[in-house]
SEFISE-573707 format. One record per residue (C-alpha): residue in one letter; x negated, y, z negated. Coordinates in pm, 1 decimal. Layout:
% residues N
<node><aa>A</aa><c1>X</c1><c2>Y</c2><c3>Z</c3></node>
...
END
This chain:
% residues 97
<node><aa>M</aa><c1>-10443.0</c1><c2>8872.7</c2><c3>-13099.4</c3></node>
<node><aa>N</aa><c1>-10457.1</c1><c2>9249.4</c2><c3>-13144.4</c3></node>
<node><aa>I</aa><c1>-10111.2</c1><c2>9388.9</c2><c3>-13220.0</c3></node>
<node><aa>G</aa><c1>-10214.7</c1><c2>9731.4</c2><c3>-13346.4</c3></node>
<node><aa>S</aa><c1>-10062.8</c1><c2>10041.2</c2><c3>-13191.8</c3></node>
<node><aa>S</aa><c1>-10025.4</c1><c2>9879.6</c2><c3>-12846.8</c3></node>
<node><aa>G</aa><c1>-9696.6</c1><c2>9706.7</c2><c3>-12923.9</c3></node>
<node><aa>T</aa><c1>-9466.2</c1><c2>9549.7</c2><c3>-13176.2</c3></node>
<node><aa>L</aa><c1>-9488.7</c1><c2>9206.3</c2><c3>-13324.3</c3></node>
<node><aa>G</aa><c1>-9160.3</c1><c2>9110.3</c2><c3>-13156.7</c3></node>
<node><aa>R</aa><c1>-9301.3</c1><c2>9174.8</c2><c3>-12809.9</c3></node>
<node><aa>W</aa><c1>-9604.4</c1><c2>8959.3</c2><c3>-12884.1</c3></node>
<node><aa>V</aa><c1>-9388.9</c1><c2>8677.7</c2><c3>-13022.6</c3></node>
<node><aa>T</aa><c1>-9165.4</c1><c2>8691.0</c2><c3>-12713.7</c3></node>
<node><aa>A</aa><c1>-9471.3</c1><c2>8688.8</c2><c3>-12487.1</c3></node>
<node><aa>R</aa><c1>-9611.5</c1><c2>8390.2</c2><c3>-12676.3</c3></node>
<node><aa>H</aa><c1>-9289.1</c1><c2>8192.4</c2><c3>-12637.2</c3></node>
<node><aa>M</aa><c1>-9270.2</c1><c2>8280.7</c2><c3>-12268.4</c3></node>
<node><aa>A</aa><c1>-9633.4</c1><c2>8179.7</c2><c3>-12209.5</c3></node>
<node><aa>L</aa><c1>-9576.9</c1><c2>7844.8</c2><c3>-12380.1</c3></node>
<node><aa>A</aa><c1>-9259.6</c1><c2>7794.4</c2><c3>-12171.9</c3></node>
<node><aa>G</aa><c1>-9460.7</c1><c2>7839.0</c2><c3>-11851.9</c3></node>
<node><aa>Y</aa><c1>-9354.8</c1><c2>8184.1</c2><c3>-11733.1</c3></node>
<node><aa>I</aa><c1>-9591.2</c1><c2>8360.6</c2><c3>-11494.5</c3></node>
<node><aa>T</aa><c1>-9792.0</c1><c2>8663.1</c2><c3>-11605.0</c3></node>
<node><aa>K</aa><c1>-9589.6</c1><c2>8918.8</c2><c3>-11407.6</c3></node>
<node><aa>I</aa><c1>-9258.7</c1><c2>8806.6</c2><c3>-11563.3</c3></node>
<node><aa>I</aa><c1>-9407.3</c1><c2>8821.7</c2><c3>-11914.3</c3></node>
<node><aa>M</aa><c1>-9535.4</c1><c2>9172.7</c2><c3>-11841.9</c3></node>
<node><aa>I</aa><c1>-9194.1</c1><c2>9290.0</c2><c3>-11719.5</c3></node>
<node><aa>E</aa><c1>-8998.0</c1><c2>9137.1</c2><c3>-12006.6</c3></node>
<node><aa>T</aa><c1>-9230.2</c1><c2>9245.0</c2><c3>-12288.6</c3></node>
<node><aa>G</aa><c1>-9397.4</c1><c2>9561.3</c2><c3>-12162.8</c3></node>
<node><aa>L</aa><c1>-9743.1</c1><c2>9417.4</c2><c3>-12229.9</c3></node>
<node><aa>T</aa><c1>-10025.7</c1><c2>9494.2</c2><c3>-11989.0</c3></node>
<node><aa>Y</aa><c1>-10191.5</c1><c2>9238.8</c2><c3>-11761.7</c3></node>
<node><aa>K</aa><c1>-10500.5</c1><c2>9244.5</c2><c3>-11982.1</c3></node>
<node><aa>Q</aa><c1>-10294.0</c1><c2>9182.2</c2><c3>-12297.6</c3></node>
<node><aa>V</aa><c1>-10113.0</c1><c2>8883.9</c2><c3>-12143.4</c3></node>
<node><aa>R</aa><c1>-10443.0</c1><c2>8735.4</c2><c3>-12020.4</c3></node>
<node><aa>R</aa><c1>-10583.1</c1><c2>8775.6</c2><c3>-12372.3</c3></node>
<node><aa>L</aa><c1>-10275.1</c1><c2>8599.5</c2><c3>-12510.2</c3></node>
<node><aa>Y</aa><c1>-10338.2</c1><c2>8307.9</c2><c3>-12271.5</c3></node>
<node><aa>Q</aa><c1>-10699.8</c1><c2>8288.2</c2><c3>-12389.4</c3></node>
<node><aa>D</aa><c1>-10594.6</c1><c2>8291.6</c2><c3>-12755.1</c3></node>
<node><aa>L</aa><c1>-10338.1</c1><c2>8016.0</c2><c3>-12699.1</c3></node>
<node><aa>E</aa><c1>-10586.0</c1><c2>7798.1</c2><c3>-12508.6</c3></node>
<node><aa>R</aa><c1>-10849.8</c1><c2>7854.8</c2><c3>-12777.6</c3></node>
<node><aa>D</aa><c1>-10593.4</c1><c2>7742.7</c2><c3>-13038.9</c3></node>
<node><aa>G</aa><c1>-10547.6</c1><c2>7413.8</c2><c3>-12850.9</c3></node>
<node><aa>Y</aa><c1>-10226.2</c1><c2>7477.4</c2><c3>-12658.6</c3></node>
<node><aa>T</aa><c1>-10196.7</c1><c2>7345.5</c2><c3>-12305.2</c3></node>
<node><aa>L</aa><c1>-10048.2</c1><c2>7607.9</c2><c3>-12076.0</c3></node>
<node><aa>E</aa><c1>-9869.0</c1><c2>7486.5</c2><c3>-11767.6</c3></node>
<node><aa>R</aa><c1>-9800.0</c1><c2>7805.6</c2><c3>-11578.8</c3></node>
<node><aa>K</aa><c1>-9559.8</c1><c2>7753.2</c2><c3>-11295.0</c3></node>
<node><aa>S</aa><c1>-9655.4</c1><c2>7932.5</c2><c3>-10977.0</c3></node>
<node><aa>R</aa><c1>-9296.2</c1><c2>8007.8</c2><c3>-10876.8</c3></node>
<node><aa>T</aa><c1>-9090.1</c1><c2>8051.8</c2><c3>-11191.2</c3></node>
<node><aa>F</aa><c1>-8748.9</c1><c2>8205.9</c2><c3>-11115.5</c3></node>
<node><aa>R</aa><c1>-8799.2</c1><c2>8568.8</c2><c3>-11028.5</c3></node>
<node><aa>G</aa><c1>-8566.0</c1><c2>8851.7</c2><c3>-11116.2</c3></node>
<node><aa>G</aa><c1>-8480.6</c1><c2>9170.7</c2><c3>-10935.2</c3></node>
<node><aa>A</aa><c1>-8773.0</c1><c2>9363.2</c2><c3>-11079.5</c3></node>
<node><aa>T</aa><c1>-9023.3</c1><c2>9133.0</c2><c3>-10908.4</c3></node>
<node><aa>L</aa><c1>-8832.0</c1><c2>9092.3</c2><c3>-10582.5</c3></node>
<node><aa>I</aa><c1>-8719.0</c1><c2>9444.7</c2><c3>-10497.9</c3></node>
<node><aa>H</aa><c1>-9009.8</c1><c2>9678.0</c2><c3>-10428.5</c3></node>
<node><aa>S</aa><c1>-8906.9</c1><c2>9903.6</c2><c3>-10140.6</c3></node>
<node><aa>H</aa><c1>-8608.5</c1><c2>10116.9</c2><c3>-10046.9</c3></node>
<node><aa>T</aa><c1>-8526.1</c1><c2>9870.2</c2><c3>-9767.6</c3></node>
<node><aa>S</aa><c1>-8527.0</c1><c2>9580.8</c2><c3>-10016.2</c3></node>
<node><aa>K</aa><c1>-8283.5</c1><c2>9772.0</c2><c3>-10238.8</c3></node>
<node><aa>I</aa><c1>-8046.3</c1><c2>9827.7</c2><c3>-9947.1</c3></node>
<node><aa>Q</aa><c1>-8067.1</c1><c2>9460.9</c2><c3>-9847.5</c3></node>
<node><aa>A</aa><c1>-8001.1</c1><c2>9348.5</c2><c3>-10205.5</c3></node>
<node><aa>S</aa><c1>-7702.1</c1><c2>9583.4</c2><c3>-10229.9</c3></node>
<node><aa>L</aa><c1>-7557.6</c1><c2>9450.3</c2><c3>-9904.9</c3></node>
<node><aa>L</aa><c1>-7606.8</c1><c2>9091.8</c2><c3>-10020.4</c3></node>
<node><aa>M</aa><c1>-7432.4</c1><c2>9160.3</c2><c3>-10352.6</c3></node>
<node><aa>Q</aa><c1>-7144.0</c1><c2>9336.5</c2><c3>-10173.8</c3></node>
<node><aa>L</aa><c1>-7102.4</c1><c2>9034.0</c2><c3>-9945.6</c3></node>
<node><aa>Y</aa><c1>-7115.2</c1><c2>8802.6</c2><c3>-10247.4</c3></node>
<node><aa>F</aa><c1>-6848.2</c1><c2>9013.1</c2><c3>-10420.7</c3></node>
<node><aa>N</aa><c1>-6628.4</c1><c2>9016.0</c2><c3>-10107.1</c3></node>
<node><aa>I</aa><c1>-6641.6</c1><c2>8636.6</c2><c3>-10090.8</c3></node>
<node><aa>G</aa><c1>-6619.9</c1><c2>8562.6</c2><c3>-10465.0</c3></node>
<node><aa>G</aa><c1>-6385.1</c1><c2>8836.8</c2><c3>-10580.6</c3></node>
<node><aa>E</aa><c1>-6353.2</c1><c2>8956.6</c2><c3>-10939.5</c3></node>
<node><aa>A</aa><c1>-6501.6</c1><c2>8634.6</c2><c3>-11081.0</c3></node>
<node><aa>V</aa><c1>-6839.8</c1><c2>8745.9</c2><c3>-10946.7</c3></node>
<node><aa>L</aa><c1>-6843.6</c1><c2>9045.1</c2><c3>-11180.3</c3></node>
<node><aa>R</aa><c1>-6819.9</c1><c2>8812.1</c2><c3>-11479.1</c3></node>
<node><aa>S</aa><c1>-7082.1</c1><c2>8565.1</c2><c3>-11353.6</c3></node>
<node><aa>V</aa><c1>-7357.4</c1><c2>8803.8</c2><c3>-11238.8</c3></node>
<node><aa>N</aa><c1>-7574.9</c1><c2>8978.8</c2><c3>-11495.8</c3></node>
<node><aa>I</aa><c1>-7736.5</c1><c2>9282.7</c2><c3>-11336.8</c3></node>
END
């Protein structure tokens, strides 16, 4: 694993834990800032070291992977406003945006 100037050790450790937990490549990239190539290399290193990776095809996705267009942002905003209207102030404490 090359951790030179491309990132910090903490990002690589987080990516390693996420890969072993079964997170998909895109989520690991978003959470750690690593590139696609770096995450693929991490997978190869883990498999070479004898770890079995069970990547889930549909791990829970966050807003960064769901909202791509302006229309999607408007739809998400409307949905959250509706959720707030129904749930009231308790929603503000239970939703982490």
